[in-house]
Every structure is written in structure tokens, then in C-alpha cells.
FIDRENKE-280634 format. One record per residue: residue number from 1; z, x negated, y negated of N, C-alpha, C in turn. Coordinates in steps of 0.001 Angstrom, whole numbers. Layout:
// FIDRENKE-280634
  resi     n.up   n.east  n.north    ca.up  ca.east  ca.north     c.up   c.east  c.north
   NUM        Z        X        Y        Z        X         Y        Z        X        Y
...
***
This chain:
// FIDRENKE-280634
  resi     n.up   n.east  n.north    ca.up  ca.east  ca.north     c.up   c.east  c.north
     1     6220    -6583     9971     4767    -6898     11314     4843    -7111    12155
     2     6096    -8216    12203     6900    -8273     13972     7299    -7277    14838
     3     7792    -6499    13611     8622    -5275     14857     7638    -4289    15666
     4     6046    -4386    14626     5352    -3897     15183     4575    -4861    16241
     5     4857    -5513    16482     4097    -6332     17548     5264    -6615    18535
     6     6454    -6309    18693     7567    -6534     19178     7049    -4987    20317
     7     7114    -4051    19470     6626    -2439     20040     5475    -2078    20456
     8     4290    -2874    20371     3274    -2917     20818     2714    -1425    20295
     9     2553    -2117    18334     2420    -1113     17836     1194    -1752    17228
    10      120     -479    17129    -1144    -1317     16718    -1268    -1935    15072
    11    -2226    -2791    15079    -1652    -3141     13712    -1679    -2236    12350
    12    -1620    -2570    11436    -1885    -1077     10429    -1981    -2240     8856
    13    -2666    -1422     8138    -2711    -1954      6906    -2174    -2095     6110
    14    -1421    -3173     4980     -640    -2895      3669    -1525    -2680     2424
    15     -457    -1765     1618    -1955    -1698       391     -663    -3264     -560
    16    -1185    -3469     -856     -748    -4655     -1977    -1551    -4941    -3326
    17    -1109    -4715    -4533    -1665    -5036     -5870    -2513    -6148    -5965
    18    -3560    -6092    -6088    -4528    -6833     -5750    -4344    -8175    -7072
    19    -3105    -8714    -7740    -3185    -9478     -7953    -2419   -10710    -7088
    20    -1544    -9532    -6567     -575   -10501     -5450    -1342   -11082    -4210
    21    -2450   -10207    -3601    -2773   -10929     -2416    -3007   -11776    -1886
    22    -3133   -13104    -2634    -3522   -14429     -2238    -1814   -15001    -1655
    23     -908   -14238    -2545      648   -14798     -2219     1559   -14448    -1483
    24      635   -13029     -861     1579   -12335       -43      694   -13005     1637
    25     -653   -13433     1034     -974   -13800      2301     -876   -15351     2786
    26     -761   -15668     1841      -41   -17031      2510     1656   -17232     2937
    27     2802   -16437     2196     3663   -16170      2565     3588   -15429     4108
    28     2546   -14572     4379     2432   -14031      5754     2212   -15135     6615
    29     1323   -15926     6734      888   -17050      7523     1875   -18352     7866
    30     2659   -18461     6768     4370   -19777      6907     4447   -19047     7750
    31     5345   -17289     7559     6057   -17442      8448     5866   -16726     9283
    32     4532   -16647    10086     4257   -16036     10885     3824   -17165    11998
    33     4058   -18775    10952     3879   -19885     12113     4647   -20563    12261
    34     6358   -19979    11841     7616   -20515     12082     8055   -19710    13328
    35     7116   -18643    13770     7507   -17951     15262     6462   -18451    16649
    36     7252   -19297    17236     7528   -19419     18216     5932   -19272    18878
    37     5768   -18071    18990     4374   -17479     19811     3312   -17185    18886
    38     3685   -17440    17443     2769   -16224     16428     2978   -15116    16431
    39     2455   -14827    15534     2531   -13479     15078     1257   -12507    14221
    40      146   -12572    15636    -1430   -12038     14765    -1165   -11373    13527
    41       18   -10152    13059     -323    -9589     12084      -91   -10264    11034
    42     1285   -11307    11800     1603   -12315     10419      270   -13341     9847
    43     -612   -13881    11606    -1138   -15090     10849    -2739   -14336    10091
    44    -2626   -13140    10378    -3859   -12344      9554    -3493   -11014     9806
    45    -2807   -10705     8687    -2630    -9595      7902    -3633    -8842     7489
    46    -3967    -7219     7547    -4864    -6557      7073    -4644    -5890     5399
    47    -4051    -6778     4553    -4201    -6339      3625    -5574    -6165     2771
    48    -4804    -4720     2636    -5956    -3902      1384    -5320    -4299        6
    49    -6196    -4712    -1316    -5851    -4588     -2434    -5908    -3258    -3204
    50    -4644    -3066    -3909    -5058    -1871     -4720    -5366    -2628    -6173
    51    -5805    -1207    -6736    -5387    -1361     -8147    -5183       51    -9000
    52    -4611      427   -10269    -4275     1710    -10627    -5368     2833   -11005
    53    -4802     3815   -10722    -6125     4310    -10871    -7178     4780    -9456
    54    -7070     4260    -8678    -7248     4177     -7359    -7199     5313    -6538
    55    -8143     5593    -5830    -7189     6463     -4334    -7469     6166    -3137
    56    -6731     5642    -2107    -7090     5071      -869    -6782     5841        5
    57    -7084     6023      693    -7274     7115      2183    -6557     6177     3126
    58    -4979     6781     3947    -4346     6498      5057    -5150     6777     6399
    59    -5276     8325     5926    -5476     8888      7580    -6348    10518     7143
    60    -6238    11023     8087    -6856    11977      7496    -5560    13321     7299
    61    -4395    12837     7242    -3092    13974      6430    -3073    12855     5378
    62    -3164    11623     5026    -2351    11618      3778    -3693    10139     2737
    63    -3391    10283     1919    -3663     9248       741    -2991     8937      564
    64    -3296     8007     -714    -2655     7599     -1654    -2956     7340    -3122
    65    -2642     7358    -3897    -2996     7407     -5389    -2112     6149    -5976
    66    -2483     4929    -7020    -2124     3732     -7242    -1606     4053    -8994
    67     -658     3458    -9415     -494     4117    -11245      -55     2571   -11261
    68      412     2976   -12520      838     1357    -13196     2277     1979   -13898
    69     3021      804   -13530     4405      706    -13932     4816      -66   -14979
    70     6122      102   -14969     6841     -529    -16596     7663    -1690   -15651
    71     7202    -2705   -15324     7978    -3857    -15535     8010    -5099   -16124
    72     8768    -6427   -15696     8367    -7667    -16299     7301    -8402   -15910
    73     6785    -7890   -14674     5202    -8501    -14152     4950    -7379   -13794
    74     3200    -7747   -13128     2519    -6408    -13495     2989    -5620   -11711
    75     2809    -4963   -12469     3630    -3629    -10976     2359    -2508   -10871
    76     3152    -1619    -9410     2588     -397     -9790     3314      132    -8854
    77     3500     1812    -8897     3749     2964     -8034     2900     3778    -7235
    78     3090     4240    -6331     2195     5019     -5402     2685     6690    -5336
    79     1574     7085    -5265     1529     8841     -4754     1395     8837    -3604
    80     2200     9481    -2901     1303     9612     -1592     1089    11338    -1500
    81     -388    11929     -692     -850    13415      -930     -374    13717      863
    82     -858    14864      735     -666    15173      2222    -1558    16619     1979
    83    -2494    16543     3411    -3349    17348      3733    -3174    18031     5651
    84    -3241    18997     5292    -3506    19869      7088    -5074    20989     6993
    85    -5131    21791     7927    -5825    22818      7921    -5186    24087     7190
    86    -4298    23683     6277    -3813    24666      6147    -3316    24456     4433
    87    -3193    23159     3942    -3505    22976      2208    -3536    21345     2256
    88    -3961    21348     1005    -4928    19789      1047    -3919    19978     -421
    89    -3974    18085     -303    -3851    17108     -1476    -2082    18119    -1835
    90    -1212    18061    -1363     -112    18180     -1822     1214    16902    -2652
    91      950    16317    -3447     1944    15407     -4185     3297    15663    -3314
    92     3486    14336    -1996     4519    15088     -1438     5254    13761    -1955
    93     5441    12479    -1812     6105    11587     -1774     5711    10451    -3120
    94     6304    10211    -3888     6044     8881     -4963     7220     8115    -4553
    95     6537     6488    -5118     6989     5623     -4590     6950     3924    -6056
    96     8476     4118    -6755     8015     3300     -8033     8373     2303    -7920
    97     8953     1703    -7468     9457      368     -7391    10581      -98    -8421
    98    10412    -1584    -9027    11289    -1720     -9717    10438    -1273   -10992
    99    11095    -1011   -12056    10758      121    -13185    11210      221   -14630
   100    10980      550   -15790    11498     1286    -17066    11543     2992   -16988
   101    12441     3209   -17666    12244     4390    -17942    11120     4935   -18244
   102    10299     4280   -18688     9301     5024    -19370     7837     5901   -18735
   103     8566     4884   -17607     6796     5857    -16721     7281     7348   -16642
   104     8705     7959   -16515     9278     9063    -16589     9095     9512   -17692
   105     9989     9242   -19043     9455     9983    -20059     7470    10552   -20870
   106     7059     9620   -20005     6001     9463    -20552     4960     9184   -19261
   107     4645    10694   -18290     4864    10121    -16405     3245     9257   -16542
   108     3494     8204   -15722     2419     7391    -15629     1557     8070   -14806
   109     1321     9062   -14215      824     9994    -12929     1320    11378   -13238
   110      -30    11830   -13394      115    13547    -13291     1144    14157   -12414
   111      982    13582   -11619     2181    14084    -10123     3055    13789    -9718
   112     3047    12585   -10717     5018    11779    -10490     6133    12882   -10695
   113     6143    13696   -11246     7062    14180    -11658     6979    15521   -10749
   114     6160    16018    -9636     5487    17331     -8821     5680    16693    -7595
   115     6601    15960    -7244     6226    15547     -5429     7793    15936    -5415
   116     7860    16245    -4332     8832    16516     -3324     9520    15480    -3422
   117     9858    14605    -2969    10648    12933     -2773     9922    12388    -3563
   118    10738    11847    -4604    10803    10615     -5512    11906    10049    -5195
   119    11545     8063    -5197    12166     7383     -4498    11889     6004    -5892
   120    13028     6008    -5905    13138     5406     -7726    14198     4819    -7576
   121    14226     3369    -8302    15819     2569     -8735    16559     3108    -9516
   122    17592     2581   -10101    19058     2598    -10428    19496     1549   -10916
   123    18935      521   -11350    19564     -770    -10883    21773     -805   -11718
   124    21393      230   -13084    22074     -309    -13546    23201     1381   -13571
   125    24503     1356   -13434    25373     2224    -13855    26063     2830   -14649
   126    26800     1684   -15028    28516     1457    -16488    27667     1421   -17251
   127    28440     2277   -18069    27919     2199    -19671    28051      967   -20439
   128    28508       -6   -20002    28141    -1546    -20935    27286    -1689   -21277
   129    27411    -1733   -23260    26176    -2005    -23691    25244    -3271   -23514
   130    25949    -4005   -22850    24489    -5071    -22569    24043    -4815   -21061
   131    24359    -4151   -20353    23167    -3553    -19132    22233    -3001   -19428
   132    22814    -1852   -20917    21102    -1671    -21733    20159    -1922   -21713
   133    20822    -3810   -22595    20110    -4103    -23173    19297    -5377   -21799
   134    19938    -5022   -20369    19119    -5885    -19352    18187    -4852   -18931
   135    18266    -3855   -19032    18101    -3011    -18460    16216    -3133   -19235
   136    16346    -3169   -20804    14803    -3284    -21367    14528    -4808   -21104
   137    15497    -5766   -21130    14940    -7621    -21061    14481    -7700   -19527
   138    14882    -6571   -18883    14342    -7223    -16824    13454    -6239   -16286
   139    13418    -5157   -17154    11975    -3766    -16577    12974    -3176   -15831
   140    14020    -3107   -15494    14756    -1570    -14834    15309     -648   -15483
   141    16194      413   -14581    15810     2032    -15181    17802     1579   -14944
   142    18390     2860   -15846    19797     2392    -16376    20056     4080   -15736
   143    21761     4495   -14881    21236     5510    -14365    21600     6659   -15295
   144    21991     6580   -16525    22088     7296    -17401    20973     8061   -18365
   145    20093     7041   -18262    18795     7457    -18200    18357     9075   -17893
   146    18544     8569   -16530    17789     9617    -15655    18831    11067   -15553
   147    20265    11005   -15789    21285    12074    -15930    20556    12518   -17386
   148    20980    11772   -18286    20687    12859    -19349    19101    13119   -20005
   149    18093    13215   -19243    16907    13237    -18850    16654    14031   -17455
   150    17588    15483   -17322    17813    15844    -15940    16570    16385   -16077
   151    16010    16846   -17040    15110    18122    -17085    13787    17637   -16613
   152    13398    16567   -16990    11909    15597    -16352    12042    16047   -14899
   153    12884    15931   -14529    12943    16202    -12853    13405    17913   -12111
   154    13010    18420   -13178    13162    20040    -12386    12754    20173   -10643
   155    11101    19971   -10675    10349    20385    -10004    10507    19540    -8840
   156    11371    18252    -8803    12024    17307     -7909    12451    17904    -6964
   157    12337    17386    -5304    13572    18663     -4615    14403    17535    -4167
   158    14052    16141    -3915    14550    14745     -3251    14697    13488    -4158
   159    15439    13518    -4866    15676    12348     -5656    16255    10562    -4809
   160    15704    10216    -4632    15770     8768     -3431    16490     8016    -4332
   161    17388     7572    -4703    18081     6478     -5809    18407     4858    -5185
   162    17216     3668    -5053    17337     2533     -4842    17630     1827    -5741
   163    17878      355    -5262    17798     -864     -5853    18669    -1263    -6728
   164    20218     -594    -6325    21648     -516     -7167    22259    -1753    -7419
   165    22538    -2466    -8857    22548    -3705     -8485    23730    -4323    -7471
   166    24212    -6079    -7323    25075    -6081     -6427    26600    -6226    -7173
   167    26420    -5933    -8202    28079    -5581     -8830    28963    -4472    -8475
   168    28024    -3629    -7622    28654    -2011     -8096    29243    -2375    -5955
   169    29974    -1409    -5389    30467    -1333     -4786    30053     -534    -3989
   170    29087      385    -2927    29380     1180     -1874    30302     2391    -3051
   171    31524     2721    -3273    32218     3510     -2876    31961     4081    -5317
   172    31663     2673    -5838    31231     2869     -7310    29794     3621    -7443
   173    28696     3735    -6477    27685     4579     -6479    28243     5448    -6379
   174    28280     6025    -5106    28690     7404     -4539    28832     7788    -5724
   175    30350     7534    -6733    31137     8052     -8134    29934     8109    -8792
   176    29338     7407    -9418    28060     7349    -10365    26948     8326   -10602
   177    26751     8644    -8576    25640     9662     -7939    26161    11074    -7999
   178    27001    11201    -7407    27977    12101     -7112    28518    13240    -8187
   179    29465    12025    -8778    30261    12727     -9569    29752    13185   -10647
   180    29011    12130   -11344    28719    12047    -13149    27595    12334   -13078
   181    26985    12760   -11976    25709    13701    -11793    25478    14712   -12792
   182    24699    15733   -13445    24572    16533    -13796    24483    17903   -13560
   183    24917    18830   -12861    24503    20048    -11679    23331    20445   -11548
   184    22302    19692   -12019    21272    20069    -11848    20511    19020   -10870
   185    21249    18009   -11377    20733    16988    -10684    21115    16195    -8943
   186    23057    16808    -9023    24061    16492     -7757    23558    16710    -6324
   187    22469    17735    -6683    22526    18566     -5126    20612    17796    -4685
   188    19975    16778    -5817    18744    16312     -5200    19288    14689    -5052
   189    20414    14506    -5252    20338    12510     -5415    20791    11923    -4124
   190    20201    11197    -3677    20854    10640     -2496    20397     9172    -2616
   191    21813     8599    -2737    21495     7171     -3271    21255     6444    -1673
   192    20976     5238    -2148    19990     4165      -635    21535     2716     -806
   193    22226     2784      118    23394     1664       -62    22856     1271     1541
   194    21901     1435     2022    22862      859      4012    22457     -388     3864
   195    21800    -1255     2852    22366    -2998      3183    23328    -2766     2915
   196    23432    -2544     1413    25142    -2626       763    26424    -2379     1642
   197    26121    -1380     2922    26818    -1161      3513    27050    -2531     4906
   198    25943    -2703     4853    25376    -4093      6371    26478    -5001     5209
   199    25999    -5984     4795    26642    -6523      3972    28148    -6592     3727
   200    28882    -5644     3158    30308    -5388      3482    30530    -5353     4466
   201    29975    -4966     5574    30554    -5086      7377    30531    -6752     7354
   202    29626    -7372     6974    29611    -8769      7601    30513    -9555     6211
   203    30784    -9364     5061    31413    -9707      4534    32925    -9587     5358
   204    33668    -8565     5985    34344    -8315      6119    35132    -9074     7386
   205    33532    -8967     8138    34000   -10033     10042    33867   -11198     9994
***
């Protein structure tokens, strides 16, 4: 929000699960009041409450549908649809946030596995039994589940993996995602570790 203000961008809408509207509004307000000159977007954010099963128009080209995910707290994911003069309602991007693999085994949304870009988590990588237990206990995904069910992602063009545990280095993430992935997924997987690279640089510095 602050970045938008600094770049003189107009206020935008923030789609937030209805249950967390009050909490998010309080966080924004408290953070906004810490700024010397304030931040209008933080002090009075345009937050749109969303519910699973609902659809929301973003602009003429984009709309988003909300679906329930499987985490330890109430959580949702999003499927974004693109339209223009030539095409209408193309399932383009899906974002799951923190979730268990169950949303893929039994698709939580009819277009979840038909999007061009899927952004989902892969918290655990190595095969220690305790990690599988943590996945279920804390509502996360083990990358082995993705690898062993590669057929589910056959229609996905780009699989962007996020939320890796801090116990893994960038090199380990790269190895697991690129070297150990099944052939049908190797060209699709793009691990996100920019934050880890930044943290590594700060530690070395």
C-alpha cells in the first residue's frame, strides 16, 4: 500500500477472506499510524470481503473466483479469469496459499488444474517421516505429493512453487525441484526463493 502511494498510484481493492476483515483492517490502521505522514491507503484501505464460491469483477479483463482450501485455519484460494475481445473467461492463474494436497487430489475448484499458471506451496522437501506428519498436522504440502501425482498437473503450463521451509537452502530447493522432479514436471516447475537469496546475502554481509 505504501509503495502505491510513493509511486502516486491510485488506491486499489484488496480481496480478503470475510472472517479476517476486522483483523486486517486493524493491522493496516496500526501500521499506517506509525508513518510520519500517514498513508491513506493503510488508514482507510478498500478491503473487499470474499467468500468461497463467490465471483468478483476486478476490471473489464479480469475476474476472480474464490474457493476453500485445506489449512489449519479458515483459508481460501483464487482462480483468475481473463477476457478480451477474442476470448472470454480463460482460467489463467490460480493461487492457493497455505494448503494441504487434498485440494488437488479432489479439485477444490473445477478450473484449479486447468489454469496456465498455478502458484502453490511446497513447504517440505526431504523424505523424513516427521515431515509427512508435520504436513498433515500444520496443513502444508510435501513436494513428494506433487511429484507422485504429476498427472494431475498435465494441463498446467507453469507450476510456481512457494513457501519452502527455512530449513532448506536455495541449493537444496533447486536440487529437489529440478533434479528430482519427474520428467513431465521438470520443464514446468519454477521455485520461488528470492527472499531466501536476500536473507542469505544479509547473513553473509
